[in-house]
C-alpha positions in Angstrom: 36.1 -7.6 -35.0 32.8 -9.0 -33.6 34.3 -9.5 -30.2 35.3 -5.8 -30.1 31.7 -4.8 -30.8 30.5 -7.2 -28.1 33.1 -5.9 -25.7 32.0 -2.3 -26.4 28.4 -3.2 -25.8 29.2 -5.0 -22.5 31.2 -2.0 -21.3 28.4 0.4 -22.3 25.8 -1.7 -20.5 28.1 -1.9 -17.5 28.6 1.9 -17.4 24.8 2.4 -17.8 24.2 0.1 -14.9 26.7 1.9 -12.7 25.2 5.3 -13.7 21.6 4.2 -12.9 22.7 2.4 -9.7 24.5 5.5 -8.4 21.6 7.7 -9.3 19.2 5.4 -7.3 21.6 5.4 -4.3 21.7 9.2 -4.4 18.0 9.5 -4.6 17.5 6.9 -1.8 20.0 8.8 0.4 18.2 12.1 -0.3 14.9 10.5 0.7 16.4 9.1 3.9 17.9 12.5 4.7 14.5 14.1 4.2 12.9 11.6 6.5 15.6 12.3 9.1 14.6 16.0 8.9 11.0 15.1 9.6 12.2 13.1 12.6 14.2 16.1 13.9 11.1 18.3 13.8 8.9 15.6 15.3 11.4 15.2 18.2 11.2 19.0 18.8 7.4 18.7 18.9 7.6 15.8 21.4 10.0 17.8 23.6 7.5 20.7 23.7 4.5 18.6 24.6 5.4 17.7 28.3 6.0 21.4 29.0 2.7 22.3 27.4 0.8 19.7 29.3 2.4 20.7 32.6 1.5 24.4 32.0 -2.1 23.5 31.2 -2.3 21.2 34.2 -1.4 24.1 36.5 -4.7 25.8 35.5 -6.9 22.8 34.8 -5.7 20.0 36.9 -9.1 18.2 37.0 -8.9 17.5 33.2 -6.7 14.4 33.6 -8.3 12.5 30.8 -7.2 15.1 28.2 -3.7 15.1 29.6 -3.5 11.3 29.5 -4.7 11.3 25.9 -1.9 13.7 24.9 0.8 11.8 26.7 -0.4 8.5 25.3 -0.5 9.9 21.8 2.9 11.3 22.2 4.3 8.0 23.4 2.7 6.2 20.5 4.1 8.7 18.0 7.6 8.3 19.4 7.4 4.5 19.2 6.1 4.5 15.6 8.3 2.8 13.0 8.2 3.6 9.4 6.4 6.3 7.4 2.9 4.8 7.4 2.9 4.0 11.1 4.4 7.4 11.9 1.7 9.2 9.9 -1.1 7.4 11.8 0.5 8.1 15.2 1.1 11.8 14.3 -2.6 12.1 13.3 -3.6 10.8 16.7 -1.2 13.2 18.4 -2.6 16.1 16.4 -6.1 15.2 17.5 -5.1 15.0 21.1 -3.3 18.4 20.9 -6.5 19.9 19.4 -8.4 18.7 22.4 -5.8 20.2 24.7 -6.0 23.6 23.0 -9.8 23.4 23.1 -9.6 22.8 26.8 -7.2 25.8 27.2 -9.8 28.1 25.6 -12.0 27.5 28.7 -9.4 29.1 31.0 -8.7 32.8 30.2 -6.0 33.0 32.8 -4.2 30.2 31.1 -4.4 31.9 27.7 -3.0 35.0 29.2 -0.1 33.1 30.8 3.3 34.1 29.2 4.6 30.6 29.5 1.5 29.2 27.7 1.8 31.8 25.0 5.4 31.0 24.5 4.8 27.3 24.3 1.9 27.9 22.0 4.1 30.0 19.6 6.9 27.4 19.7 4.4 24.6 18.9 3.0 26.6 16.0 6.4 27.2 14.6 7.3 23.5 15.0 4.0 22.5 13.3 5.0 24.7 10.3 8.5 23.2 10.2 7.0 19.7 10.3 4.7 20.5 7.4 7.6 21.8 5.4 9.8 18.8 6.3 6.9 16.4 5.3 6.6 18.2 2.0 10.3 17.9 1.3 10.2 14.2 2.2 7.2 13.5 0.0 8.9 15.4 -2.9 12.1 13.3 -2.4 10.0 10.1 -2.2 8.3 11.1 -5.5 11.6 11.6 -7.3 13.0 8.4 -5.9 9.8 6.4 -6.7 9.8 7.8 -10.2 13.4 6.6 -10.7 12.6 3.2 -9.2 9.5 2.7 -11.4 10.4 4.1 -14.8 12.4 2.6 -17.6 15.4 2.1 -17.8 16.3 2.7 -14.2 13.6 0.3 -13.0 15.6 -2.5 -14.5 18.6 -1.6 -12.3 16.3 -1.0 -9.3 14.7 -4.4 -9.6 18.2 -6.1 -9.9 19.6 -4.2 -6.9 16.4 -4.4 -4.7 15.5 -0.8 -4.7 11.8 -0.6 -3.7 9.4 2.4 -3.6 9.0 4.5 -0.6 5.7 5.4 1.2 4.4 8.9 1.3 3.7 10.7 4.6 -0.1 11.3 4.4 -2.7 12.6 6.7 -6.3 11.3 7.0 -9.6 13.2 7.2 -9.6 16.1 9.7 -5.9 15.6 10.4 -5.0 17.1 7.0 -4.3 20.5 8.7 -2.0 21.5 11.5 -3.6 22.1 14.9 -4.8 25.6 15.5 -2.6 27.0 18.2 -3.7 30.7 18.2 -6.7 32.0 20.0 
């Protein structure tokens, strides 16, 4: 009789382990998917930047330092690995884009350009999508981290090497999307 009770306890513990393990896997996958959506939006942003730089160059070719800063920041952001490194690189890129748009304000004919206005609108739309994707990622990371760090799923998480995820954060002035409307 005692061995039946012990067997039932072992089976119950095994089922609980499987339940919490599968829940952690689902949450981790949801977080990975949310990060992939951030990546999609960031790629869209990276694809818009060369067109924007070329358009502005046509009107302000002597502002090479600003263009180089944008291109370098874009390259750094594309090469970033992991959430924390990506956040720092994106903050640098946002700052460089702000300088580019500030430069554009000095050229009324550029601001009136249909191509520039279209690129400006596309970038604004992309910035909004990036913000939403970041929020979804951070929400997914919060849910996952709560599961990894709270009892009883933290016991399974520690046995199965599930670690917490970093949040995508912005520092200082980079806490807002660049202003892309004049």
